[in-house]
N, C-alpha and C positions, 0 to 999 in steps of 0.2 A: 533505481534512481540514484544519481550522484556518483556512479561508479568511477568515472574518470576524474571527477573533482576530488573524491576521497583518496584516490591513488596519488594524485599530484600533491595534495595538501599533506598527506601522511609522509610522503618522501621529504618534503621541504621542512616540515615541523620536527621530524625525527632527528634532523641534523642539529637542531637547536635545543631540543628538550632536555638533553643531558648537560648543557653548558652550566658551569658553575658561575660564570660571569658573562654578562651581556654588554656589548659595546656597540657603537654606532655602525661599525663595519658588519658584524655578523647579523645585526638586526636588519640592516639595509638589504643584505643578500637574501635573507629569508622573506622579507616583505616583498622583494622583487619576484620571488618564486610564487608567493601567495597571490600577488597581483596577476601574474600570468595565468595561474590556475583558475582564478575567478573569471578572467576575460575569456579563456578557452571554454569555460562552462557556459558562456553566453550570458553572463551577468551584465546588466546595463553599466556602461562606463561611469556614469554619475554615482551609482551605488558603490562600485569598486573604489572610486576615488575617496568617497566619504569613509568607507570601511577602513581602507589602509591608513588614512589620516588619523582616525580614532585609535587604531591599534598602535600606531607610532607614538602618539601622545601618551598613551597609558604605559607603553613599553619602556619609555625613558623616565617614567615617573617614580615616585617613592615606593609604590607597592612592589615593584620589581627590585629596586635597589636594596631594599631592606629584607628581601626574601632569602632564605637559605638555599632555595632551588629556583633561581631566576628563569632557567629554561622552561621548567614546568609551569611557572606562573605565566610565561609568555603564551604557552599553548592554551592556558585557561582564559587569557585575555582574548585570544582569537575565538574561542568557544563563546564567550560572553557577547562579543560583538556580532557573531553570527546570529545569536539569539535575538539581539536587538534589531538587526536588519529585518528579521522575519516577524517581529512583532512582540517580543518579550514573553507573551503567554497566549494560550489559545483563547480566541474569542468565540464563545459558544453561541448557538442559535438563541435568539431572544423570542421566547414563546409565551411571555407573560402578557397575555391579552385575553379579552373575551373570545372564547372559541366561536367559530374556527379561526385560528391564526393562518394568514395567507402567506405563502412563500412563492414569489415570482421568479422564474428561471429565465435568464437572458443570456445572449451570446451569439457568436458568429455561426454561420452555417457549417455543419460538420464538426462542431466542437464537442459534441456528446451530451447535449442537453436532455434528450429524451431518456437515455440510459441513466444519466445522473439523477433525473427526476425519480425514476424507479428505485435507484440505489438509496437515495436520501429517504424516500418513503419507507423502505424496508428498515433502514437504520433507525428512523424515528419509532417505528413499530416495535423493533426488537430491543433497542437500547433505552428509549424513553417511554416505552409502553403507551404510545399515542395511537389513537384511532385516526387513520390517515385516508384522505381521498385524493386522487390525482385526476387531472384533466388536461387534454391537449387542445390548444387554440391554434395549432398549426394547420390552417385550412389550405395551405399552398402545397403541402406534400401529403397526399392521402396515406402514404405508408407510415407517416409519423403517428397518426392516430391508431392505426393497426398495431404498430410497434409498442406503443405505450399500453394498449389494451392487453397485449400478450405478456408484457413484462409485469403488469399489475396482477394478472391472473397467476403468474408464476410466484409472485411474492405474496399472494393472497391479500392484496390491497384493493379497497373500493375504487372503481373506475367510473367516472362520469362520461357517458356517451356524448360524442360530438360528431359532426359531419362537415364535409367540405362546402356544403351549400349554406352554411351558417356564417355569421360574422363573428370574429374573435370577441368583440365586446359583448355580443349576445350570449355566446358560450360562457364567458366569464361570469356574467350576471346569473345565469341559470345554475351554473356549478356552485356558486356561492350560496344560493338559496337551498340547493340540494344538500350541501355540506351542513348547513344549519339544521335542516329537517332531520338529517341522519345522525346528528350530534357528533360530527367529526371534530376532532381536536385541531387538525391541521388540513388545509387544502393546498396542494402543490400544483401550480399552474405552469405547464410547459408551453413555451412560446415558439413561434417560427424563427428559424435562424435568419440572421440579417447581416448585411454589411453596414458598418457604422456610417458609411457615406450615403446610404439609401435613406433619404429624408422621409419618404412615405412610410417605410417600415419603422423608422424610429418614432415617427408621430403616432403610429399604431400602438407601439409598446408603451409610449407615454400615456396614451388614452387608457390602456389596460391598467397601468399603474394607478391612474386617477380613479378608475372604477373600483378597483380591488382594495386600494389603500393597504398594500402588503406590509406585514411587520418585518419581513426579510425580503430583500431583492438581491439575489445571488447571481453573479456573473460567472458563467461556465466557460472555461478557456482551456485549450489544448496545451499541455506543458511542453510538447515537442516544439512549439513555436518559439521557445526561449524568451529573450527579453521582449520580443514582439508581443508576447502575451500580456506583459505589463503595460505596454503602450496602448494596446487595444482596450484593455480594461480602463485605462485612463480616459480614452475617447468616449466609452460608454458612460463612464462616471460623470462626464460633463452634461449628459442628457438625462440620466436616471440617477436617483439617490441610492446608489449601490450600498449594501451593508456588508458584503463579503464576496469571496471568490471561491470557486471549486476548481481545482486543477485536475483535468482528466488526462489519461494516458501517462500518468506519472511513472508507471512501471517501465515504459518504453523510452523514457528520457534519461540517458546516462549522464547528462550534463548538470541539470538542476538550475539553470539560469532563471527560469520563470519563478520558481519558488523563492529565490533570493532577491528577485527584483520587484515583484508585485507590490509588496507592502510599502517599500520606500517610494515607488513612483506614484502609486494611487492613493496611498494612505488608507487603503482598505485591507482588512486582514484576509489571509487565506484560511478558510474555515474547514475545508475538507480536501482530500485528494483521492482520486480513483486510481487504484493500483492493480487493475486487472479487468478482464471482461465479465467475470462472474457477477451476479447481481448483488452479492454481499461484499464485493471488493471495493469498499469505501472506508477510508480511515480519517479519523479526526486529525487535523493538522496541529501538532504541538511543536512550536519553534524550538524549545529546549531539547526535545527528543530528536528532532530532525538534525539539529546542530551536532548532537552526539553521534548520530549515524554518519554525518559528513566527515567527522574527524576519526571515524573508525572505532568509536567507543561503544557501539552497540545501542540497543534500545530495549532493555529488558522489560520495562513497564508495558510497552506496546505488545511484546510477546506474551506476557502474562494475561493481558486483557483479551488478546486474540484467542489464547488457549481457553479462557473462561467461556468465550462465546462459541467456539467451534469444536472443542473436544467433547466427545460423548462420555459423560461422567460415569454412566452406568457400566459401559464397556470397560472404561479405565479401571474402575473399582473391582470389577469382576476379574480382570487380568491380574491386578495387584494381589487379590486374595488367592488366585490360582498359583502364582509364582511363590507367594509366601508359604503355601502348603507344600512346596517342593515339586509341583507338577510341571511337566514339560511344556515349553512354549512351542505350540504346533503351528502349522501353516495357516490355519484359520485365524489364529491370533496374529500371525504375521500379516495376513490380508487386512485385518482390522487396523493394524498399525499403519500400513501403507495408505489406507483410506484417510486416517486421521492426519497423517503427515501431508497428504495431498491437500486436504482442507486448510492446512496451515501454511500453504505456499511451498510445500516440499522442503527437502534438506536445505537448499540454498536460502529459502525464505526465512527459515528458523535460524540458521547459522549467522546470517547477515545481521540479526538483531542481538546476537550475543557479543559481549565485549571481547575484543581481540580475536574474534573468529572470522573476520572479513576475508583473510587470506584463504582460510579453509573453505569458505563459501565459494570463492572464486575457483579454487581447485576442483571443488565438487561440480560446479557449473560446467567447467571445461570437459569433465568426464561424462556428464549426463547427456543422454539423447533427448530428443524433443519431448517425449512423453514416457519417461522411464517407469513411472508408477502404473500407467495404463497397461504397459506390456507385462509388468510383474503380476498385476491383478489378473490379466487374461490367462497367464500360465497357471496360476493357482485355481482359477475358476474351471480350467480344463481337467483338473484332477477329480478323482472320486472323493467322497467324504472320507473314506478309509485312508486314502493316500494323503489327504490334508492332515489327518490326525496322526498318522504314522508314516512320516516322510521316508523312513529308512527302507520301506518296501518298494520304493520307486526304482526299478531296475532298468536296463537298457531298452527293452521293448515298451515299457510303460512311458519312458522318456520320449520315445519316438511318437507314441500316440498323443501325448500331452503337447508336444511341439506342433504336431499337425493340427490338433484341435485349437491351439491358441495362435496359429499363424506365425510361429517363431521357429528358431533353430534349436537343435539339441543342446548346443553350447549355451544358449540362453537359459534353458531349463537347468543345466548344470550350475550356471552362475547363480541362479535364484536359490537353488538348494544349498549352495555354499554360503550365500548371504544369510540364509535362514539359520544355518549352524552358527555363524558369527553372532547373529542376533540373540540366539539362545544363550550364548556365553555372556553377552552384554547384559541380558536380563538377570543372570545369576549375579554378575558384578553389581548391578544396581541394587540388589537386595542386601549387599554387604556395605561395610563402612567405605566411605569415599566413592559412593555410587556415581555421582555426576562426573567426576574426573575419570573414573573407569569407563564410563559410557563414551566420553569424548575420545579417549584413546581407542576404544573399539570402533567408533565411527571413522577415525583416521585410518585404522588398519583396513577397514572395508573399502576405503577409497584408494589405498595405495597398493593393495594386492599382497602377495602374488596370486594371480588367478581370481582376485576379488574384483572390486569395482562395480559400478552400477551399469545397467544396460547402456551401450554406446561407448563404454570405456575402452 
């Protein structure tokens, strides 16, 4: 997300960040570039106008004039104003109520309400340690009930059965009673997708809101629709007392207009954004961290939190002890690392959150095939346990057998063995002084070759 906006803003701000003195002319040139970058990102015109006005007022003020590095202060002003546009700080879910707290999900058809319901339930279960129940009141689309049942089963979340011959109000009433009896902390209610101009459907969700008295009413909206997402949220907000927004398909939106427009237009905070198809691909929306990502400054806090949740600590500690003892990093260890990196969003997902690594993330993305880790894992799985522990025994005939078994080419096997050798060297460097810097240099050499690079390079 924000790829094109980050590229444009980085280019325009880099020209001014080193300035020892700011004047009306160089501020105007940079502000013009920033304005165009925001408009191209599909940020609402009213939001862009207010943003540029605020930056201009602060840029010609005393805080810049008195600074020893005015250019850097200007970049900080842009960062601060981006944070303000998106809401200053994260607005967390309000769950301080007598259980079960009800969360009502609303939104247009195809926005991703059902998957967001399951993702939010899993997030509450894992991060907030809540007992969650989910229910579908979408009686117009039979597949919606089946879909939520399947997702709830995958997430090991309680699912309240409903059917298409029931009325939404009846389902909601029974689900609330069941949630009380089963001592659920939270009941999440998925609703039918609707068009805001459909008066009957809007009346239905208003009735559901009255029946359930939800503590949170979240509007689920597709980030790919840009500033239209904010306008749609505003229309819904005129009918329902919305408490927040979930942006879906944020990983597919390279512009970011929705994220930068929703708060200003609706006065409702973005609380979460879905960043992938996996059921755990839901992130809390932190305006300060998002602003940092937009300006190419990384997001280390989110990376740390993601690592805490997704890295297998037992395997990580086992590998650390093994390397510390001087034992070799074998292909089974390499496979474990591939799986961990895949869970973290891959090389590009991690590099994108590290300060100053956005360029490397883009270079890596250009070299990677659609599913590089899947191919690498398939190659390792096609080896015998002995070959995985002692890769040096893999000769020409073995490579041919491994390639056939994994559905790849011999050059793919050769590439993986070369990458493993490079990873071995990186692991040695990580155990010495300056480990992180050494690791980054190692990753850079893996991407640049010669003969290296990831599958698809």
